[in-house]
C-alpha positions as CSV (number, residue, x, y, z in Angstrom):
1,M,0.0,0.0,0.0
2,K,2.9,2.4,0.7
3,K,4.1,2.0,-2.8
4,I,0.9,3.3,-4.4
5,C,0.4,6.1,-1.8
6,P,2.1,8.8,-3.9
7,L,-0.2,8.1,-6.9
8,I,-3.3,8.3,-4.6
9,I,-2.2,11.6,-3.2
10,L,-1.6,13.0,-6.8
11,L,-5.1,11.8,-7.8
12,I,-6.8,13.5,-4.9
13,L,-4.9,16.8,-5.6
14,A,-5.8,16.7,-9.3
15,I,-9.5,16.1,-8.6
16,A,-9.5,18.9,-6.0
17,V,-7.8,21.3,-8.5
18,Q,-10.2,20.3,-11.3
19,C,-13.3,20.7,-9.1
20,Y,-12.4,24.0,-7.6
21,G,-14.3,26.8,-9.2
22,E,-15.2,27.0,-12.9
23,T,-12.9,25.8,-15.6
24,G,-11.9,28.5,-18.0
25,T,-9.8,28.7,-21.2
26,D,-6.1,28.1,-21.4
27,N,-4.6,30.6,-18.9
28,P,-1.0,30.4,-17.6
29,D,-2.2,32.0,-14.3
30,D,-5.0,29.4,-13.7
31,I,-3.7,26.1,-12.2
32,R,-6.7,24.3,-13.6
33,T,-6.2,25.2,-17.2
34,R,-2.5,25.9,-17.8
35,K,-0.5,23.3,-19.7
36,K,2.3,23.1,-17.1
37,L,1.9,22.7,-13.3
38,T,4.4,25.5,-12.6
39,G,2.9,27.8,-15.2
40,D,5.0,30.5,-17.0
41,W,7.4,31.1,-14.2
42,G,6.4,34.7,-14.0
43,G,7.0,35.2,-17.7
44,L,10.4,33.6,-17.6
45,R,9.4,30.5,-19.6
46,T,7.9,32.6,-22.4
47,D,11.0,34.9,-22.4
48,L,13.4,31.9,-22.7
49,A,11.3,30.5,-25.6
50,E,11.5,33.8,-27.4
51,H,15.3,33.6,-27.1
52,G,15.5,30.0,-28.3
53,V,15.5,28.0,-25.0
54,N,12.7,25.6,-24.3
55,L,12.9,23.5,-21.1
56,D,10.4,20.9,-20.1
57,L,10.3,18.6,-17.1
58,R,8.0,15.6,-16.9
59,L,7.4,13.2,-14.0
60,T,6.0,9.8,-14.7
61,Q,5.1,7.4,-11.9
62,Y,4.1,3.8,-12.3
63,F,2.6,1.2,-10.1
64,Q,2.5,-2.2,-12.0
65,G,1.9,-5.7,-10.7
66,V,2.1,-9.2,-12.2
67,T,-1.0,-10.5,-10.5
68,S,-0.7,-14.1,-11.8
69,G,1.5,-16.0,-14.3
70,G,4.8,-14.7,-15.7
71,V,8.1,-15.3,-14.1
72,N,7.1,-14.0,-10.7
73,T,4.0,-12.4,-9.2
74,N,5.1,-9.0,-7.8
75,G,4.1,-5.4,-7.6
76,A,6.5,-2.5,-8.1
77,Y,6.4,1.3,-7.7
78,G,8.9,3.4,-9.8
79,G,9.2,6.2,-12.2
80,K,11.1,8.6,-14.3
81,F,11.9,12.3,-14.5
82,D,12.4,13.4,-18.1
83,Y,14.3,16.6,-18.8
84,L,14.0,18.0,-22.3
85,L,16.0,20.9,-23.6
86,N,15.5,22.4,-27.1
87,L,17.8,25.2,-28.3
88,D,17.1,27.3,-31.4
89,G,20.5,28.5,-32.8
90,Q,19.0,31.4,-34.8
91,K,17.1,32.8,-31.8
92,L,20.3,32.4,-29.7
93,G,22.2,34.7,-32.1
94,L,24.0,31.9,-34.0
95,W,22.7,30.9,-37.4
96,E,19.5,29.9,-39.1
97,G,18.6,26.2,-39.1
98,L,20.7,25.1,-36.2
99,F,19.0,23.2,-33.4
100,A,20.2,21.2,-30.4
101,I,18.1,18.7,-28.5
102,M,19.0,17.2,-25.2
103,H,17.1,14.5,-23.3
104,A,18.2,13.5,-19.8
105,E,16.4,10.9,-17.7
106,T,16.4,10.0,-14.0
107,Q,15.0,6.6,-13.1
108,F,13.9,5.7,-9.5
109,G,12.1,3.0,-7.7
110,N,11.5,-0.4,-9.2
111,S,9.8,-2.1,-12.2
112,I,8.4,-5.4,-13.1
113,L,10.4,-5.8,-16.3
114,G,12.0,-9.0,-15.1
115,D,8.9,-10.4,-13.5
116,A,6.8,-10.5,-16.7
117,G,9.5,-12.3,-18.8
118,A,12.6,-11.3,-20.7
119,F,10.8,-10.6,-24.0
120,A,7.6,-9.1,-22.4
121,F,8.7,-5.5,-22.1
122,P,5.5,-4.3,-20.3
123,N,7.0,-0.8,-19.5
124,T,8.8,1.0,-22.4
125,S,9.7,4.1,-20.4
126,M,11.5,2.1,-17.6
127,L,13.9,0.6,-20.1
128,Y,15.7,4.0,-20.0
129,P,18.4,4.8,-19.1
130,L,18.9,1.1,-18.5
131,P,16.4,-1.5,-17.1
132,D,18.3,-1.9,-13.8
133,Y,19.8,1.7,-13.7
134,R,18.8,4.0,-10.8
135,G,20.2,7.4,-11.5
136,T,20.5,10.1,-14.1
137,A,21.9,10.0,-17.6
138,I,21.8,12.0,-20.8
139,T,20.2,9.5,-23.2
140,G,20.0,11.9,-26.2
141,L,22.1,14.8,-27.4
142,L,21.5,15.7,-31.0
143,L,22.6,18.5,-33.2
144,E,20.5,19.3,-36.2
145,Q,21.3,21.6,-39.2
146,A,18.4,22.4,-41.6
147,L,19.9,23.0,-45.1
148,S,16.4,23.8,-46.3
149,K,12.8,23.5,-45.2
150,N,12.7,19.9,-46.2
151,F,16.3,18.6,-45.6
152,V,18.0,18.2,-42.3
153,L,21.4,16.8,-41.2
154,A,21.7,15.4,-37.7
155,G,24.4,13.9,-35.5
156,G,25.3,13.0,-31.9
157,K,23.7,10.7,-29.4
158,I,20.5,9.4,-30.8
159,N,17.8,8.3,-28.3
160,V,16.1,5.6,-30.5
161,L,12.8,5.9,-28.7
162,D,12.7,9.7,-29.3
163,L,13.5,9.2,-33.0
164,W,10.5,6.8,-33.2
165,T,8.3,9.2,-31.3
166,M,9.3,11.9,-33.9
167,L,8.0,9.6,-36.6
168,Y,4.8,8.6,-34.7
169,P,4.1,11.3,-32.1
170,H,0.8,9.7,-31.2
171,T,2.6,6.7,-29.6
172,G,3.9,9.0,-26.8
173,G,7.0,6.9,-26.0
174,G,5.2,4.7,-23.5
175,I,4.1,7.7,-21.5
176,E,0.9,8.8,-23.2
177,G,-0.5,5.7,-25.0
178,F,0.4,2.0,-24.8
179,M,3.0,1.1,-22.2
180,N,4.4,-2.2,-23.8
181,I,7.1,-1.6,-26.4
182,N,5.6,-4.4,-28.5
183,M,2.6,-2.1,-29.0
184,I,4.6,0.9,-29.9
185,A,6.9,-0.7,-32.5
186,S,7.4,-4.2,-33.8
187,A,10.7,-4.1,-32.0
188,L,11.8,-7.7,-31.1
189,P,13.3,-8.5,-34.6
190,W,15.4,-5.4,-34.3
191,L,16.8,-5.8,-30.8
192,R,19.9,-7.8,-31.7
193,W,21.6,-4.8,-33.4
194,V,19.5,-1.7,-32.5
195,N,20.2,-0.3,-29.0
196,L,18.4,2.2,-26.8
197,S,20.8,5.1,-27.5
198,V,23.5,5.1,-30.2
199,M,26.2,7.5,-31.4
200,G,25.7,8.4,-35.1
201,G,24.2,10.7,-37.6
202,G,22.3,11.0,-40.8
203,A,20.0,13.0,-43.0
204,M,16.3,13.4,-42.9
205,V,13.7,14.5,-45.5
206,L,10.8,16.5,-44.1
207,T,7.3,17.3,-45.3
208,D,6.3,20.9,-45.5
209,D,4.6,20.6,-42.1
210,G,7.7,19.2,-40.5
211,Q,7.0,15.4,-40.4
212,I,9.7,13.0,-41.2
213,R,9.2,11.6,-44.7
214,G,12.5,9.6,-45.0
215,G,16.0,9.3,-43.8
216,V,19.3,7.4,-43.7
217,F,21.3,7.0,-40.5
218,A,24.7,5.4,-39.7
219,F,25.4,4.6,-36.1
220,D,27.6,2.7,-33.6
221,T,26.6,-0.8,-32.6
222,Q,27.2,-0.2,-28.9
223,N,24.7,1.2,-26.5
224,S,25.5,4.6,-25.0
225,T,22.6,5.6,-22.8
226,T,24.8,5.9,-19.7
227,T,28.2,6.6,-21.4
228,S,29.5,9.4,-23.5
229,G,29.6,7.0,-26.5
230,F,33.0,8.1,-27.7
231,N,34.9,5.2,-26.1
232,D,35.6,2.6,-28.8
233,L,33.4,4.4,-31.2
234,F,32.6,2.1,-34.2
235,D,35.2,-0.4,-33.0
236,D,32.6,-3.2,-33.1
237,G,31.2,-2.2,-36.4
238,T,28.7,0.1,-38.0
239,A,24.9,-0.1,-38.4
240,V,22.9,1.6,-41.2
241,L,19.2,2.3,-41.2
242,G,17.0,3.7,-44.0
243,L,13.3,4.6,-44.0
244,W,10.8,6.2,-46.3
245,R,7.2,7.2,-45.5
246,F,4.3,7.8,-47.9
247,F,1.6,10.2,-46.7
248,F,-1.9,10.1,-48.1
249,D,-5.6,10.9,-47.3
250,V,-8.4,8.3,-47.4
251,D,-11.8,10.1,-47.6
252,G,-10.2,13.2,-46.2
253,K,-8.6,11.4,-43.3
254,P,-4.8,11.3,-42.9
255,G,-2.8,8.1,-43.2
256,S,0.8,6.9,-44.0
257,L,2.8,3.9,-45.0
258,L,6.4,3.5,-43.8
259,F,9.1,1.1,-45.1
260,A,12.2,0.7,-43.0
261,G,15.3,-1.6,-43.2
262,G,18.8,-1.8,-42.0
263,T,21.8,-4.0,-41.2
264,S,24.9,-4.2,-38.9
265,S,28.4,-5.2,-39.7
266,R,29.1,-6.4,-36.1
267,D,29.9,-10.0,-35.4
268,Y,27.2,-11.4,-33.0
269,D,26.7,-14.5,-30.9
270,S,23.0,-15.3,-31.2
271,L,22.9,-15.9,-27.5
272,E,25.1,-13.1,-26.2
273,R,24.0,-10.5,-23.7
274,S,22.8,-7.2,-25.3
275,D,24.7,-4.0,-24.7
276,W,21.8,-2.6,-22.6
277,G,21.5,-5.5,-20.2
278,F,19.1,-7.8,-22.0
279,V,20.1,-11.4,-21.6
280,P,18.6,-13.8,-24.3
281,G,20.4,-16.9,-23.1
282,V,22.2,-16.9,-19.7
283,G,25.2,-19.2,-19.6
284,L,24.8,-20.4,-23.2
285,T,27.2,-19.8,-26.1
286,G,26.1,-19.8,-29.7
287,K,28.0,-19.5,-33.0
288,K,29.4,-16.1,-34.0
289,K,27.7,-14.7,-37.1
290,D,27.7,-11.3,-38.7
291,D,25.3,-9.4,-41.0
292,A,22.3,-9.0,-38.8
293,W,19.5,-7.3,-40.6
294,S,15.9,-6.3,-40.1
295,A,13.1,-4.8,-42.2
296,A,9.6,-3.5,-41.4
297,V,6.4,-1.9,-42.7
298,Y,4.0,0.3,-40.7
299,Y,0.6,1.5,-41.6
300,D,-1.1,4.3,-39.8
301,Q,-4.6,5.6,-40.6
302,V,-7.3,7.8,-39.1
303,F,-10.5,6.0,-40.2
304,W,-13.1,8.0,-38.4
305,Q,-13.3,11.6,-37.1
306,A,-16.1,13.8,-35.9
307,P,-17.5,16.1,-38.7
308,D,-17.0,19.2,-36.5
309,N,-13.8,18.3,-34.7
310,D,-10.9,16.3,-36.4
311,K,-9.2,16.0,-33.0
312,K,-12.0,13.6,-32.0
313,N,-11.1,10.5,-34.0
314,L,-10.3,6.8,-34.2
315,R,-6.9,5.6,-35.5
316,L,-5.6,2.2,-36.8
317,Y,-1.9,1.6,-36.2
318,T,-0.1,-1.6,-37.2
319,G,3.5,-2.7,-37.9
320,W,5.3,-5.9,-38.9
321,S,9.0,-6.7,-38.8
322,I,11.2,-9.5,-40.0
323,S,14.9,-10.3,-39.3
324,D,17.7,-12.6,-40.4
325,G,16.8,-15.1,-37.6
326,N,20.4,-15.8,-36.9
327,P,22.1,-14.1,-35.0
328,S,18.8,-12.2,-34.4
329,F,16.6,-14.0,-31.9
330,G,13.2,-12.6,-33.0
331,R,12.4,-13.9,-36.5
332,W,9.3,-11.9,-37.2
333,G,6.6,-10.1,-35.3
334,G,3.8,-7.6,-35.5
335,F,1.1,-5.7,-33.7
336,A,-2.2,-3.9,-34.4
337,S,-4.1,-1.4,-32.4
338,I,-7.0,1.0,-32.4
339,E,-6.9,4.2,-30.4
340,G,-9.5,6.9,-29.9
341,W,-9.4,10.5,-28.8
342,G,-12.3,12.4,-27.2
343,L,-14.8,9.5,-27.5
344,V,-16.4,10.0,-24.1
345,P,-18.9,12.8,-23.7
346,N,-17.4,15.9,-21.9
347,R,-14.0,14.2,-21.9
348,E,-12.5,15.6,-25.2
349,K,-8.9,15.3,-24.1
350,D,-9.1,11.6,-22.9
351,R,-7.7,8.8,-25.1
352,I,-8.3,5.1,-25.1
353,G,-6.5,2.2,-26.8
354,V,-6.7,-1.6,-27.3
355,G,-4.4,-3.9,-29.3
356,G,-2.4,-7.0,-29.5
357,F,1.0,-8.3,-30.6
358,Y,2.7,-11.5,-31.7
359,N,6.4,-12.3,-31.9
360,Q,7.9,-15.5,-33.4
361,L,11.4,-16.4,-32.1
362,S,13.8,-17.8,-34.6
363,S,14.0,-21.6,-34.9
364,N,17.8,-21.4,-34.6
365,F,17.5,-19.6,-31.3
366,K,14.9,-22.0,-29.9
367,D,17.0,-25.0,-31.0
368,L,20.1,-23.7,-29.2
369,T,18.3,-23.2,-25.9
370,S,16.4,-26.5,-26.3
371,S,19.7,-28.4,-26.5
372,V,20.3,-27.5,-22.8
373,G,16.8,-28.1,-21.6
374,V,15.4,-24.5,-22.0
375,E,12.2,-24.8,-24.0
376,L,11.0,-21.5,-25.6
377,R,7.9,-20.6,-27.5
378,N,6.6,-17.7,-29.5
379,L,5.1,-14.7,-27.7
380,W,1.8,-12.9,-27.8
381,G,0.0,-10.2,-25.7
382,V,-2.9,-7.8,-25.6
383,E,-3.1,-4.4,-23.9
384,F,-5.8,-1.9,-22.9
385,Y,-5.5,1.6,-21.5
386,Y,-7.6,4.6,-20.7
387,N,-5.7,7.9,-20.4
388,A,-7.8,10.4,-18.4
389,E,-6.9,14.1,-18.3
390,F,-7.7,15.7,-15.0
391,T,-5.9,18.9,-15.9
392,P,-3.7,19.7,-19.0
393,W,-0.7,19.0,-16.8
394,F,-1.9,15.8,-15.0
395,H,-2.9,12.5,-16.7
396,L,-3.8,9.2,-15.0
397,T,-3.9,6.0,-17.0
398,P,-5.2,2.6,-15.8
399,N,-3.6,-0.2,-17.9
400,I,-4.1,-4.0,-18.2
401,Q,-1.9,-6.4,-20.2
402,L,-2.0,-10.1,-20.8
403,V,1.3,-11.5,-22.0
404,S,2.4,-15.0,-22.8
405,N,6.2,-14.8,-22.5
406,Q,8.9,-16.9,-24.1
407,N,9.1,-19.6,-21.4
408,E,7.0,-22.6,-22.1
409,S,6.9,-23.3,-18.3
410,D,5.3,-19.9,-17.5
411,S,1.6,-19.3,-17.6
412,T,0.1,-16.2,-19.2
413,A,0.9,-13.1,-17.1
414,I,-1.9,-10.7,-16.1
415,I,-0.4,-7.3,-15.5
416,L,-2.3,-4.4,-13.9
417,G,-0.9,-0.9,-13.9
418,L,-1.5,2.7,-13.1
419,R,0.5,5.5,-14.7
420,A,0.5,9.1,-13.4
421,V,2.1,11.9,-15.5
422,I,2.8,15.5,-14.4
423,D,4.2,18.1,-16.8
424,F,6.0,20.8,-14.8
């Protein structure tokens, strides 16, 4: 009970703030309607933005529990502070088109990542800076130079989850929508050679409204969430990723189709520990093999929206990935989800989602573990959430997941969760 107490206190405070008096329009001086809990800092926040400095702080707290099944029944309270700093070079007196983006993260408390199963990943956000890391680290530090309205060069430490959220902002990086990484991206076939944060760079092609249309990136094969990333840079090989996205309207409703693919020159053991702490096969040794590769396709489509309000809508989002199968341990996988915004009367800022995923492990990987008595199976899961806005700066999300992990001896895990987000 002590673990969930902070979330209960936050909920009581949010309800009290929302119910106190009449709710007005967006007003930085009104705690009920302003976008950030701490407001405009007496005008300082606006002044900094006008001079090219945007600083945001977000606190996300979780209480999740494996109520049955999985590896271990357990409940855990933990969370993250996310510090986001965006600098506009032109407004700072430098030159046009220069931008710097820094993302620092502090993880505290505990999570159930190990209790649900090694491939279950029921909490995307708590993977950063590392699944077992309690402290602060700079997980992203990117310099961008726009050569034109539609072409940008970028380089530095790339937070891979941030890059994905730039492609699909509605996913919210595990903080606004679905919590399981398998419901945000068809990730398992990529996890042999794509890490959480990587040193690298590339070029991006943008649409006129600033969305990423395509890009090519080259990056180090070593994880760098908690390191500078310069030690032994590219000593273990180079990875290359390319993507292209087609935008279109269906009956006046926006949609897109993304194709992505990449490869790594690093030599991998199909059972070796990943650079960010993930352990596919403890105590086992496989055969070294290079040329890991993955490819994917994603489809995103708004298929219904209110005639008088396009923010009130339903969206289909699905993705499917395939890999080499050796040394990669995930052969192929996919997910599909439907999310809705503003569907409940008088709750226009709430969102809701339901979906499922399936991942097939490679036959080579399963054969290697079976030879020592570890029997593995393919994975599946479903997830449901309801994100309720109490104020623009406070959101509370009940969440339920059912996950059948990779161990044949484990029964299906039932995972209940509660997520509280405060924007300062």
